[in-house]
Phi, psi and omega in degrees: 000137174250123175250358169225146184304120168088348185242119181282161170307318179300318184290327173294325178295316184297321178291325181290323177295316183295324177294315182300320175301329179281329176291152177291171172303131181065021170280149184235138178250130180232119182236128181260151168286162168290163177250163171302128177249145190247141174280318168190143175054233180269004183269123184252157167280160176304131186290137175228123184285147176297125182299326179293312179296319180296314184303323183271339190235332186075006184271125187243053178229151174289176173055063180216161188215125174255139177227122176251119189241122173278122185272003175120347175231164188304316192263002187245110181218164174236128184256111172262132180229121175249123183225180176286135179289162172302140178208096183310320182292312177293320180293339171301318181276313196252358184089173186296146168253153179288315184080169187296319178297320174294332176303325175272314184289325185253318191259000168064033175285143175284325170229140183222155179194172175296132182297335181286352178252006186297327180294350180267332188264333194291321174300329179287318180299315187281340183299121184085002179297136174285334176194149179251113177263121179196156171237024186285324181290120186279146181254143175300339181291340175283354180256151181294160173303326177302309182299322177295321185296316186269328184259343187083179184263000182058044188291342177289137183292141175280170181297322183294317179294333177287327175295330180275353190304320179286354193258159166281115182250131179230159179290135176278329188311316182297326182290317184283332173302313177300327172291307193284336182294336177248116190269153181279169174306312180298323179288328179297309182298323180291316176293335177287326175295310179299314182302312182297316179293322179294315178300321178294323181288327180289317181295322174296325179295323179298338185286343187252152174255112179262152178275332184227160176300317186292324175293320178293321180298313184296321180296315181291315183302320178287323180295315183299323180287325180291330177283348177113005171281165178283334181163197180283148187271340186192164173293120189283169170264123175232087187247111176268143180056227185292341178302338179292347181281350173270104189307318178243051172290121185222020169286322168054049186224021180254171174278160176264122190261129178302137175090358174253167179264157167244127179258123182238119173244108187205162176195162180256167183240145173203124180065022180100338192261153188221163165228152186249118188230136166234135167227150173235135182211161179285128180311324183260012175088356185230127176284136169282170179303317181288325175295314178295323173301308186291323180297318187293325179297317179293320181291324180299315182286328179297312181304310185300315181289321175299323181297335179268004181273068181217149185297323179286358173282342176058047192231171178233165173300324182293324180288323173296329179292321182288324170304320180286322172304315178297322178292319178295315180305306185298318182291322181287331175294326182292332180259018171100012174278140168280105182261024179281171180057225180266027184308308186299314177312316184283320185278332183227076195273357184240169179287154181293330186188178184204167175286155174216149186178244174289340173248158175297312173257085184292155177050059191310128179090357178294132192287138171289357183268007182276135174303136175296127180245158174308127177100345173290133176252121189224164176258148162239117189217068174292149179216160177224127181232105190263112176301152176273068183221172183288354178289346188240154181300132186310314187287357176249358183297135177087357184265138172229133190227120171223141176232127187222127169238155169267133183231146171251110181298138183229169190299317182226009180204151177276147173258110179275113175291332191246024189300333179297344173277106187296153177214353176282146183311306180302327178294314183298311185289330178298337184299333180266356185288000000 
């Protein structure tokens, strides 16, 4: 049975079992669902589940808690799931809730209860735990200086943190990263579907000449949904002209000028999984000579790095980054760039890639020094961003080019998840013929 697209109830159970085997005997993992976040007053944002919680449960509602308890042997664990109870009055306003019974019958919890009673049950579950693995206590370090100044650092312990005080508490993140970094066949199939649908939407957007960044944004958002995605995976970058020099430009509110390039970093989401795509193309559909020269330098490096996303290449994201740096340096020299001093640091200021999956930057903190293995899904996204000053060749100034695909590492060849988004010069220009 599947209760989320493409991922069976059995696979969720297998994920919990693998996590339980990673815990020490009598170890306990505690993972919370996301809560509803409010834009202002009673106006809420679209709900987005905590990816770790979703990965282990498939449960897509707020105010829930999952507890995985190693019972002392490798294959013996207890899955507790606390959720909101059915409430006809609240459901009139908010829609149906799964309820406690479904937590057992549908989501296969061994023990289930009302989230409002968790404070009564949690001390008993944690009693005798050899260690508690969780990432729930929030740190002030994750908040901006602005937020800390006005709202404080919340240094007072929460009830949950006080409950943890007698226990040995460890981060859950490293254990989950080991699981999430290697995708199953079902996950890869799902991500290929998302990549295919997203890529088609991006290619369709290239066919049209838009007057504003906002128009292009709206077309892409609709295109993702029309192709079968649930929606956009993240706020896209729609950067016309010099806006492409800002890596995470997301205002997307300027006009698109004939003769300039537009850099688009966007992707769709389906069943919680995303793919990450960046394409750069001429707004009028035809590359100028300078635009083509810079684009081809980036494309050649991107192709080369993509080809090495296979297990038998015995490489890492950091090694690929250094290969990309060397390739960009050589290619830019050939088209007239002075690459002395810190030139490359200015022109290519970000890393080549990251893991991708349930998060845009999946398995947060997973080392880029780890060898790429079959089932790793990563991005490859070299870019060149030429400041508009006299340090650089005049005909390239103000241009930004990035090309990004999502790739699944296979034993001896890369699986390009986003190949439907065209990127060859001849194919991009042919879209307007």
